[in-house]
N, C-alpha and C positions, 0 to 999 in steps of 0.2 A: 422518497428516500434519496433519490439521485440529486434533487435540488437542495436538500438539506446538506448533503456532503459538499456540494459545490459552494454553498454559502459559507459553510465552516472553513473550507479551504481558502476562500477569499479573505475571511476574517483572520485566519492564521497568518497569511501572507501580509495582510495589513498591519497586524500587531508586530511582526518582525520588522517590517519596513519602518513603522513609527519608532520602534526601539533603536534601529540603526540611525535614524534621523536625529534622535535625541543624543545618541552617543557621539555623532559627528559634530553636533552643536556644542558639545562640551559637558553635557549633563549625563555622565556615565552611569550613575546610580539609577536614575529613572530609565535610561535606555536599556540597562541590563534587566530591569523589572519587566519592561514591555516585551523584550525578546524572550525572556523566560516564560512569560504567560503564553506567548505564541507557541513555543516549543512544547509546553505542558499541554496546551489545547490540542496540538497535533498528535502528541503521543497518547494521551489518555481519552480523548473524545473522537477526534477525526479518524485515526487509524483503526480503532475497534469497530466503528460504524462502517468504514470502508470494507474491512475484512468480512464483517457479517453480511453486508450487501452483496459482495462478490461470491461468497460461499453458500448463500441461501439457496435451497432446493438442489444442491449438488450431492451426488453420491460419493462419499469419501472412499468407498471400496474401489471405485474406478481409478483412483490415484495411488492406491497402495500396491506394493510389490508382492502380490500373492502368486502362488504357483500357476494359477490360471492366466494371470496377466503376463507372467514371464513366458509362458508357452505361446501366447499370442504374439509377443515381441519376437520370439525365435522364429515362428512361422512366417511373420512378416518379413524378416531379414532373409529367409530362404527364398521367399517368393521374388524378392528384388534381385537376388543372384540369378535365378532361373530366367527372369525377364531380360537381363542384360546379355545372356548368351544366346 
């Protein structure tokens, strides 16, 4: 999965670079199409794959503000205050 994401990232950057090359050479319509394809690929293919890859096998409850997690944060802050004194 990691290599697929890297290859897609390089492809998106290449599409955008090719698009700006065409725009600078005077062919604005073709350049806009290439840039648009690159942005669409980044938005609808690369980003969802990246998010899935990073969140796979994670517990969402660890990142939610539940009463238990709030209590842990409060206790952690109190421990730091007592360590400084």
